[in-house]
Structure formats: structure tokens, C-alpha cells
N, C-alpha and C positions, 0 to 999 in steps of 0.2 A: 331452275324450276324442275318440278318433279314430273316424271312421265309414268303413265299407267298404260301398260300394253299387255296383250295376250297373244302368244304364238301357240303352235300345236303342243309344245312340251313345257311351256313356262307361263305362269300367271303372276302378275304383280298387281295388287288391288288396293283401292281406297276410294272414296269419293268425297226453267222461266217459264211457274207463277205463272198460261192461259192463257185462257183468253183465251194459258191465258185464263183458265177458269178455276184456279185454286188447287192446292195440295200442300206439301211441306217444303222447308228450305233449310239449308245450312250454309255456313260461311264458305267462301271459295277464294282461291288466288289464281292468277294466271289467266291466259286467254288463248284461243286458237291463233290469234295474230301474233302471239309472242310478246305482247306489250306489257305483260305483268299486271294488267288491270284485275282487280278482285272486287269482292263485295258479296252482299246477300241480296236476295230478291224476294218478291212476294210469294206466299204459298201457292203452289200450282204451277209456278213458272218452272220449277225443277232446278234447284241450285245444285251444283256439284262442288266437291271439296278439294279438288286437285287441279294441277295446271301443267300439263306436259308441254315441252317445246315442240314446235312443228318439226317433223322429220320427213324429208322428202323421200327417203328410201322406203320402197314398198308401196308408195302411192301411185295411182294411175298417172299423175302429173309428173312425178319425180323420176320415173324410169322410162326407158324406151319401150318396154313391154312388161305386162304383168306376169308373163310366163317365166317361171323359175327353173325350167327344165322338164324332163319327162320322167314319170314314175315307171316301175317295171312293167306295168300293163300298157304303157304307151300313152296314157292320158296326160294332157298338159297340166302342169302344176301352176296354180294361179294364186297370187297374193293380193288381197284387197285391204285397203285402209278404211276403217270404220271409226268415225268420230261420233261421240254421244255425250249427252248430259244425263245426270240422274238426280232424283229428288233427295236422296240420302245415301249413306254408305251401303246400307243393305241392298238398295236397288242397284247400285254400282256393282257390288259383288255378284248379284244375280245375273246381270248382263254379262259380266266377264265369264261366269260359269256357263251360260248359254252359248257364248261364242266358243268356249273351249270344247263343249260338246259337239257343236257344229263342225269344228275343225277335225275332230276325231272321227266323226261318223259319216261325213259326206263322202260320196264315192267318186268325186270329180277332182280330187287333189286340190281343193280350194282351202286356202289358209286365210282367215280373217284376222287382221291385226287391229285390236280395239284400243282406242285411246279416248280417255275421258277429259272433257273440258267443262268449265262451269257455265251454267246458264247465264248468270251475271246480269239479270234484269233485261235480257234480250241481247246481251253482248255476244252470246254464242252465234246467233244468226249473223250479226254484223262482222264478227271476226272471221267466221268461216267464209263468208262472202269475200272478204279481203284476201284470205289465203288462196281461194280458188281463182279469183281474178288475177292473182300474182303468179299462177302456174303451179301452186302447191295444193295442200289440203287433201281431203279424203276422196275415196271412190264412192262411198256410201256414208250417210249420216242420219241421225235423228233430225227432225225438222218441225218447224211451226208454220201453220198455214198463213199466218200474218206476214211471213217473208216471201210468200209465193211470187207475187208480182215483181218484186225487186230482183229475184234470181232469174225469173223467166224473161224479164226484159233484157237481160244480158246473156241469154241462151246458155245458162250454166247447168240446167237440169235436163237429163235424158228423157225422151218421150217413151214411156213404158207401155203404150197402147198395144203394140203388136204382141208383147209378152203376155199381157193380161188377157187378150183375146184368145190365146191358146192355153190359158190356165184353167184347168178343170175346177178348181176350188174358188174361182172368182165369184161365182154365184152365191157363195156363203156370206159374202159381205153385202149389206143392204144397199139398195139403190140410193137411199138418202146419204149414206157414207160416201159412195162414189161421187155423188153430185157435189158434196161439200169439197172434196179434194180437187175435183175438176174445175170448180169455180175459183179456186184460190189463185190460179195463175192468169186466168183471163185470156189465154192464147189458143184455146181449143185443143190443147194437148193434155195427155195424162202424165204429168210430171211428178206427181206426189202420190205415194202409196199410203193408204190408211193403215194405222197400227193401233192407236189408242184414242178412242173418243169417250169423253166423260161428260155427258149432258148434265146440266144442273136440273134438279127437281126439288120438290118441297118436302123436307122432313118435318114431321109434326108429332106431338105428344097426344095420343088418344085420350089419356086421362084428362088433359086440359080441354080437349074438344067436348068431352062428356060434361065436364063441369060448366063449360060455357053454353052448353045446349046447342052445339053446331055439329054438322056432319061434313064429310069430305066434300069440298066444293068441286063443281064441274064447270063453272063459268068464272070469268075473271071478277065479275061483280060479287059473286058468292065468296070468292077468296078474300076480297077486301072486307066483306062483312065478317068473315071468320077472324080476320086480323083485329077488327074492332071489338068483337065480342070476347075474344080470348085475351084482351087486355083487362086484367081483373085485379081487384083487391080481395085476395083470398082469405085474409085473416081479419077483415073488418076494421082495420085501424085507420081507414080513410086514405091510405097510400097505395098506389099501384105496386104490386109485387110480382106480377106476371105481365109481360108485354106480348102482344100478339105476334110480333114479327121482329126478327133480328135484322135490322136494316144495316147494310154494309156501305156506309157513306164515304169511306176512304178508299184505299187501294183495292182494286178488284171489283168495286161496286158498279163500275160502268157495265159489267156483264149483266147485272141484275136489271139495270135500266132498260135493256133491250126488250125484256118481256112486257114492260109497260108500253113501250113505243108501238110494238106490233099489235097489242091488244086494242089500242086506240086508232089503228089504221095508219100509223107512221112507220118509218124505218130509219136506218142509219144514214141514208143518202142525203137527207136534208133535215136537220134538227130544228129548223125555224118555222116549220109549217104549223098551222093551227092545231092539227092532230098531235104533233110532237109536243106542243105547249100544254095541251090538255093532258097528255100522258105524263109529262113531267110534274104538272101540278098534282096529279093523283099520287105520284111517287113521293113528292115532298109532303103531301098531306098526311102520310103515315107518321112522319115525325112531328109535324105541326099539331096533329091531333093527340099526340101523346101515346101512340100505339107502338112506338119503338123506344128503346132505352135512351136516356139522355146522352149517353156516350156515342150514339149513332154517327154523328158527323166525323168522328175520329176512328170509327170501327173498321178494321181490316179483317183478315181471316182469323187471327188469334182471338180477337174480341168476339167475333161471330161464334166461334166454337165455345169460348168460355161462357157466353150468355146462354147458349142452348144446354150445355153440359151442366151448368149450375141450376137450371130450371127457371132462369130469368125470362126466357123467351119460349113461346109455344111453337113457333115455326122458324125455320131457316132454310135458305137455299144453299145446296151444295150437291156434290155428286157421289157416286158409289165409293169413291176413295176413302170417305170418312165413315162408311157404314159399319165397319167393325168396331169403331169407337162407340157408336150409339148402341149397338147390340150388347156390347160389354157393359156399358153404363146403365142402360135402361131396361134391358131384357125385352119383355113383351110390350113395354110402354113406349114404343117408338114405331112409327110407320112412315109411309111416304106416298106422294101422288105426283103425277105429271103436272107441270105448270099449266094452269088453265089459260084459256084464251077467250076470244069473242068471235063473232061472225066476221069481224074486220081482220082478225089475225091471231096467230098463236106462235110463240117463239121462245126458245130458251137457248142460252149460250152453252157451248160445249168446250171443255178443255180438250186439247189435242196434243198428241205427240205422233208425228208421222215419220215415214222413212223415204229417203230420196236416193236416186242413183245420179251421179253427176255425169255430164256429157263427156268429161275428160276420162272417165273410166274406160279402159281398153278392153275389158271383158264384161260387157253388160249382161250376157247370159249367165255368167258365174255370179254376178251381183244379184240377179233376179232369183237364183237358187237360194241365196242367203235371205233375201226378202221373203220368199215363200216360207222358209223355215221359221222366220220370226213372226209370221202372221198365222198361218194355218198348220204349220209343222210343230214339232216338239218344242221348238223355241218359244212359239206363241203360247203353247200350253203351260210351259214352265213360267213364263212371264205372268200369265194370268194367275196361276196358283200362288205366285209370290207377291203379287201386287193387287189382284182383283181387277186389273185393267185389261181390256180387250175389245173385240168388235162383235161378240156374240156368235163367232164362227163355231162350226161343229165341234172342233177340238176343245173349245172352251165350254160350251153348253153341256157337253157330255161328262164334265168333271163333277165329282162330289162337292167341290167347293162352290161351283155355280149353283147347284141345287140347294145348298145349305144357306145361301144368302138371298133373302127375300127381296132385296133391293136391286138385284141384277135385272129382274124383269121390268121394274119401273124404269131403270136406266135404258133398257132396250126399247121400251115404249116411247121414250123421250127422243130417241134419235131422229125420227121423221120430222120433228119440229125444231131440230137443233141447227144452229149455225154459229158463225164466228163474226167478230167485228170485221168490217170491210178491210182487206189488206192494202190500204192506201200507203203512200210513201210516208205519211205522217202519223200512222196509227200508234207507233211506239211512243212518239212524243206525246200524243194525246193521252195515252194510258199512264205514262210515267211522270209527265210534267204538268198536265192541264186538268185532268179529270178531278183529282182529289181536292185541290185548292178551290176550283170553281164550284164543285158540288157542295163543299163544306160552306162556302159563302152563301149559296142558295138555301141550304138547310137552316142556316142561322139567320136568314132574312137580311143579309147584308147586300144582296143583289136580287133583282127580280128573276123569276123563272125565265122570262124572255131574254134578259141580259146574260144569264148563265148559258143558255142554249146558243146564243150568238157566239160566245167565246168558244164553246165546245165545237160548234159547227165549223168555225173558221179554222180551228186546229185540225179537225178530222177530215174535213172536205175542202178546205181552202176557199170557203164561200162566205 
């Protein structure tokens, strides 16, 4: 298997889809556990295209100490192992370049050895867990919130509370972002450091809104009305040629359902309540009423993008990661707004890629120096400039790239209502094995809304 690593003087480069909430994907081989598993994942999961063997040398678990000697100034030299996934080759190259810059510029003699592994539909989380439980694995890695409770239950993640309390830049990160990462482990500790949050919001075509005679909605009911009225026969041939909403009925669509649940007073904890049923009926009604394309039951990310890009749909849910596509395609004829809610609730799913330090890391202070560099330091700035992803920290908002992208502000406005699916032990199975088939059956009328929700609830909550 091929290894991708970066040391102070040498770089070798190449390169899980949300939730979680969508982006791009490429094929991949190999896994952190060394089992050779490969595959591709849903957009947003973040697939990687290479597969290094696990190498204990240089990791916190595989050596007696991370110290590699003393430099001439007497500072302890530290080597840290960093595992990551990337959405594509360009992002992998970017990460490797950022790590190389950190190794060159930090004044503490810290050398980060970066190794890339595939997201593989969530396999990254599972295989890294196996590696660390077995005494190997990294000191630091990228991370998904959905894995928080599994790792925390086995005390694998370091509590970074004391480091953050003494970090002058911590206040640049919103309270909503800190709340999201704190809740992911459920143990009262701060085990996960926020890095990239990409809340979903509504992209729309202003020209379609004008033709339909609607304005930007501020309530959930107004949004549903916009969907209905933007479903149009624009050429008068008696056939619908513009649909109000690109409904993502297949993989990744569970993230969109959450906005309906909260708007009707439900949440993910119990999908069988009367409020959840009412919410799901409203969701299904978009397809049943002909306000979404006929292909909606099988639509994933690619179909969602194709429908909006071709002009087939007037609105779609996605995050800032696709904003450059729409600006390039439509110019001024594209805009966005925060997902509306009701007095009962307002919620949107956020894609996330976080950073964690493992308890086995023997120099957590050095690891935190790297974490800070990746968030509010030059690394975070370069990551944002290359991907458009970040947390709205000062180093990001001061860039010309931030000012030039009108969707960054909508993304920032969406963070206070953003969340992720509950990190239950079965959430990965729910996403990968249960959601699409069950939702497709409900959209096609093969099962009732109540029956579909029973299946989903059993999978997600064990109820």
C-alpha cells in the first residue's frame, strides 16, 4: 500500500460525505487499520485517494517519547503523527503544503508527519479507532462529530479545556461552534476542536423568484409556498419545466429532513411523535405534489447539483463549498438565505471536519500549537483560501477571498441554528444502510410515513 507523508525536508503527495453534509468524492484504497478496504463515498464525506500502511515510528503510541533530541537552542524536538482525509487531490496537496510550512516556521522544533487515509464512507473513523485502541495510530487527526461518543466512551481523546481556556484567540470562534463540538462527546469535556463547519442554507435563482412572484421567505410556511409557486410551466406547453425544490431523496437527504423536524416541533430523539409525522408528511408532500423532479427518490449530491445547474430546480440546499460553482455558472442570478424555521424550531445540518488530539499523545502542548496554527494561524488562512472552508475567525474574515464571496455571510448566519445528527452508536448504519431505502419507499408510496419513521427511529435511536 502507498504511504503519503511529509517531514521537514520531504513531501510525497496524492490523495466522508457529513453529515456528513455534502462535498466531493474520489475513489480510494486502503485504510488506517491496514485492511486494504477501499471505495468511494457520498459527496461531503471527504474521500481520499491513497492508503498508507500504519507506521508506529513517530507516533505517540509507537515510541517511548515524542522527543527526538535537543536543537542548538536547547528546545525539545517533537514529532507528531497527523492522520487526515481529504475531499480530493487538491485538498490533500494543500494540507501537505500547510504542514510543511508549519514544520519550517514553528519555533518549538515540532515536526508533524502527515499521512492521508481515505474517508471510505466513515471507514476512517472506524479504522482510526481500531488503530488507537491497538496502541498505534496518530497523535492528532481530522475527525467527525458523529464519532465523538464512540471515542469518548473509550477515553481515547484528550481533554483540551485547559489549553483553550488560555488561548487568546478562542473567542474568535462562535459560541454555537463550541457548543456543537462539546455536545458531540456527551462527557462534559472538550475533546474536539472545531476546524470546518459548513451549514446548509438555501440557494435560489432570483430570476425564478421574480417570475413566480415570490420574495425571499422568512418563515417555513413561506418557504413551502415559494417551492409551490416556483414550480412552473415556463414555456406554456402544459408540462412542468422548473421545479421549486431539488429534493435529495437518497444519500445525504437525511440532513435535509432535520430542518422539517425542528420546524414542526420534533427532533432526532424520537421520530415517531405526532410532530415528527407531521414534519415528514410535509417533506413527502413536496414530491407528492409535483414540486420536485420525478428523479427525487434516487437523487444524491450529483443529481442535486445537476438539477440546479441545468435550471431544472429553483432552489437547493447546500453549503458554501459549492458557492464558486454557482457564481461561475449564474453570475448575478444566484443568491441564498438561511433555512427558515417556525416558532417551534429552526435547524439546519452542518457538514463538519474537526481536529482532535489523542490521549496517547505525549506532548499535548505541541499538538495544541499545531491545532492553533490550523485554525487561527497561517494554516487556517491557507486552508480557507484554498477551500473556502473555515469558522469565520479573524484570519479568515480579513482575507479578500472572504469579502469577495457573498455566501460566506449567509454561512456564518446559519451557524447559530446548525447541528449534526445525534452521534449514536448506530448513526453510521442509519445513514449508510437505512435512510435511502426507507425514504425512497415512503416517497413512492410503498410504505406509510408512520411505517418509514418507525424503521428510521429503530435504526437511529433503537426505539
